[in-house]
Backbone bond lengths (Angstrom), bond angles and torsions (degrees), N, CA, C in turn:
res aa  C-N    CA-C-N  psi(-1)  N-CA   C-N-CA  omega(-1)  CA-C   N-CA-C  phi
1 M - - - 1.447 - - 1.534 107.07 -
2 M 1.340 109.82 133.87 1.544 115.98 177.17 1.503 108.49 -95.15
3 H 1.379 114.73 137.26 1.429 121.16 171.86 1.413 111.66 -106.87
4 T 1.347 117.42 146.05 1.464 123.97 -177.49 1.570 105.27 -125.38
5 T 1.299 114.99 133.06 1.518 116.80 173.68 1.576 104.88 -98.93
6 V 1.271 118.00 134.07 1.380 128.09 -179.66 1.524 109.89 -129.74
7 G 1.275 121.39 136.01 1.409 121.89 174.81 1.576 116.26 -124.25
8 W 1.238 114.75 139.84 1.470 119.59 174.13 1.553 109.61 -117.59
9 H 1.295 120.02 140.68 1.413 123.33 173.81 1.516 112.51 -109.08
10 V 1.271 116.80 122.54 1.454 118.05 176.38 1.530 108.22 -97.67
11 E 1.231 114.76 136.42 1.526 121.59 -178.65 1.533 107.40 -108.56
12 L 1.287 114.69 130.15 1.552 121.66 177.45 1.555 106.41 -122.52
13 E 1.369 112.16 130.86 1.477 119.41 176.76 1.517 103.17 -128.58
14 F 1.427 112.76 148.03 1.404 122.98 -179.00 1.451 116.20 -125.58
15 R 1.321 117.00 141.27 1.580 125.35 172.19 1.484 100.72 -123.35
16 E 1.342 113.59 133.08 1.405 118.76 -178.12 1.575 109.66 -139.34
17 D 1.286 113.41 151.86 1.498 122.31 160.81 1.519 110.02 -130.45
18 D 1.330 115.41 -162.57 1.578 110.73 179.22 1.515 119.01 -77.66
19 Q 1.407 115.98 -8.66 1.455 121.24 178.93 1.588 111.32 -118.99
20 H 1.247 118.73 -22.65 1.526 116.65 -166.47 1.616 105.13 -129.83
21 T 1.342 110.68 149.76 1.497 119.79 166.71 1.492 107.66 -135.81
22 R 1.402 113.18 130.52 1.397 120.21 175.37 1.576 108.45 -114.93
23 A 1.251 115.84 131.23 1.468 118.40 179.46 1.639 105.37 -115.35
24 A 1.355 110.49 133.19 1.519 115.63 171.93 1.448 110.89 -112.79
25 A 1.355 119.04 126.40 1.430 123.53 -173.31 1.481 107.94 -115.12
26 M 1.344 121.21 141.94 1.402 121.31 179.83 1.586 107.08 -149.29
27 V 1.335 115.62 140.40 1.349 122.84 176.87 1.569 108.73 -131.81
28 R 1.333 118.89 132.09 1.436 120.83 179.03 1.541 107.05 -102.61
29 L 1.322 118.17 118.79 1.434 120.73 -177.94 1.469 115.96 -87.27
30 P 1.317 119.91 158.75 1.438 120.86 -175.38 1.544 114.28 -58.31
31 D 1.296 116.92 -20.28 1.478 120.68 178.50 1.479 111.68 -82.06
32 G 1.319 116.58 -4.49 1.489 124.69 177.48 1.494 111.43 96.91
33 T 1.280 118.70 -3.76 1.500 124.82 176.13 1.506 112.44 -67.70
34 E 1.252 118.91 131.36 1.460 122.87 171.81 1.517 108.73 -105.06
35 V 1.339 116.54 125.01 1.447 120.12 174.18 1.547 107.76 -107.13
36 R 1.372 113.19 126.38 1.510 120.00 -174.97 1.483 112.96 -121.05
37 T 1.177 125.58 133.08 1.411 128.11 175.74 1.526 113.81 -137.03
38 Q 1.338 115.14 170.24 1.467 118.76 175.26 1.528 112.21 -135.48
39 G 1.220 118.53 151.32 1.418 127.53 173.53 1.491 113.68 -130.08
40 H 1.251 123.19 152.68 1.453 129.04 -176.13 1.594 112.68 -135.19
41 A 1.239 111.19 143.55 1.527 117.40 174.38 1.495 112.60 -140.83
42 S 1.251 119.08 134.25 1.513 121.37 -177.74 1.577 107.33 -118.78
43 R 1.364 111.95 136.64 1.441 116.58 175.18 1.528 113.17 -88.58
44 H 1.336 117.69 135.11 1.440 118.77 179.84 1.619 104.87 -77.05
45 H 1.270 116.11 141.81 1.488 121.17 -173.85 1.486 112.81 -55.57
46 S 1.334 116.48 -26.68 1.528 116.04 177.80 1.410 115.67 -88.94
47 D 1.448 121.45 -3.01 1.424 123.04 173.91 1.456 114.74 -79.81
48 A 1.293 119.60 154.88 1.414 122.17 174.67 1.507 111.53 -69.84
49 N 1.289 118.56 147.52 1.493 123.74 -179.24 1.523 107.05 -73.40
50 Q 1.356 118.32 104.36 1.394 125.52 -179.80 1.514 110.47 -128.58
51 P 1.443 116.87 84.81 1.477 119.72 -168.59 1.655 108.62 -59.52
52 R 1.302 116.90 -29.99 1.478 116.50 -177.49 1.492 112.08 -64.18
53 V 1.318 110.66 -40.69 1.501 114.75 -178.54 1.519 108.98 -63.73
54 G 1.330 118.15 -47.24 1.442 119.33 177.72 1.519 109.38 -56.59
55 E 1.295 122.95 -42.56 1.472 124.41 179.33 1.526 109.14 -62.31
56 E 1.276 119.72 -42.89 1.489 122.22 178.80 1.531 111.38 -61.18
57 V 1.349 117.75 -46.71 1.468 121.31 178.03 1.542 114.53 -65.87
58 A 1.279 116.10 -43.76 1.498 123.76 176.27 1.463 107.06 -62.99
59 A 1.366 122.27 -48.81 1.410 123.76 -176.00 1.515 111.45 -61.40
60 A 1.344 114.10 -44.45 1.466 121.39 -177.90 1.483 112.86 -61.10
61 R 1.307 115.18 -34.26 1.469 122.04 174.71 1.464 108.61 -73.50
62 A 1.230 124.49 -42.71 1.375 123.85 -177.24 1.553 109.37 -70.69
63 L 1.258 116.95 -36.34 1.523 119.87 178.04 1.544 111.60 -73.07
64 N 1.268 118.28 -31.91 1.418 121.73 169.82 1.438 116.93 -58.28
65 E 1.393 112.73 -46.49 1.518 122.66 178.75 1.504 104.51 -67.02
66 L 1.404 123.45 -38.72 1.392 122.22 -179.74 1.500 109.18 -62.16
67 A 1.324 117.12 -41.10 1.465 120.23 177.42 1.438 114.04 -58.30
68 M 1.253 116.36 -44.41 1.509 122.24 -178.72 1.508 110.62 -65.82
69 Q 1.379 119.63 -40.41 1.317 121.46 177.17 1.524 114.16 -65.32
70 L 1.364 119.68 -40.70 1.438 125.29 175.28 1.543 110.25 -59.98
71 L 1.339 115.15 -43.09 1.557 120.34 177.24 1.523 107.13 -61.06
72 T 1.353 118.94 -47.91 1.543 118.68 179.34 1.552 111.77 -59.23
73 K 1.388 113.85 -41.33 1.509 118.78 -178.22 1.548 108.16 -61.76
74 A 1.331 115.58 -49.51 1.454 120.85 177.73 1.426 117.67 -54.88
75 H 1.361 111.69 -45.77 1.479 122.93 179.83 1.520 111.16 -58.42
76 G 1.350 115.06 -39.87 1.437 123.20 -179.77 1.509 110.70 -67.59
77 E 1.347 112.63 -41.04 1.515 115.31 -178.67 1.442 113.16 -72.42
78 I 1.316 116.55 -31.16 1.542 121.13 174.77 1.543 105.78 -62.55
79 D 1.327 117.91 -49.93 1.436 120.19 -175.07 1.527 111.37 -66.25
80 A 1.371 118.42 -36.95 1.413 121.45 178.54 1.504 112.36 -65.27
81 A 1.357 116.76 -37.42 1.471 122.31 178.91 1.496 114.80 -75.14
82 S 1.232 117.33 -29.92 1.522 123.03 -175.94 1.539 106.99 -94.45
83 G 1.272 124.02 -25.82 1.410 125.33 -172.05 1.507 116.74 75.64
84 R 1.285 115.61 15.42 1.411 123.02 179.24 1.566 113.30 -141.85
85 T 1.418 115.40 166.04 1.418 114.47 174.39 1.497 113.02 -80.25
86 S 1.291 116.96 127.60 1.538 118.83 176.44 1.474 111.90 -91.50
87 H 1.312 112.78 172.96 1.418 120.38 -177.62 1.531 105.82 -74.32
88 P 1.275 116.35 146.84 1.499 122.50 178.64 1.479 111.51 -51.82
89 I 1.301 121.37 144.32 1.433 126.70 174.74 1.509 105.16 -95.99
90 H 1.355 114.83 125.61 1.508 119.55 179.31 1.410 111.38 -100.62
91 V 1.385 117.36 155.94 1.461 120.48 177.46 1.439 108.50 -79.22
C-alpha cells in the first residue's frame, strides 16, 4: 500500500475594534478551489478588553463554517462521481 502525504494551509486574518472581531478564513485546495468563510465575535461592554479571546471565538466560528463548506463540497463530489444521492456526511 502506498502512502501519500498532503498538506493544506489555512489562512486566518483578523479585523478588530474595541467591540468586534471579524475573522476571515481561507484554504486553497489541491484542485485549485479556494474556500473562504468568515466568523464574528462581539465583546459585551462589561467584559474586559481581551483581543486574543475575540480572535479565538471569531476564528473558531470561521473554521467551523469552513469545515461545513468542505463537507458540503465533498458530499457533492461523492454524488457527482456515483450518480446518486449519498448519505449525509456528519462532523
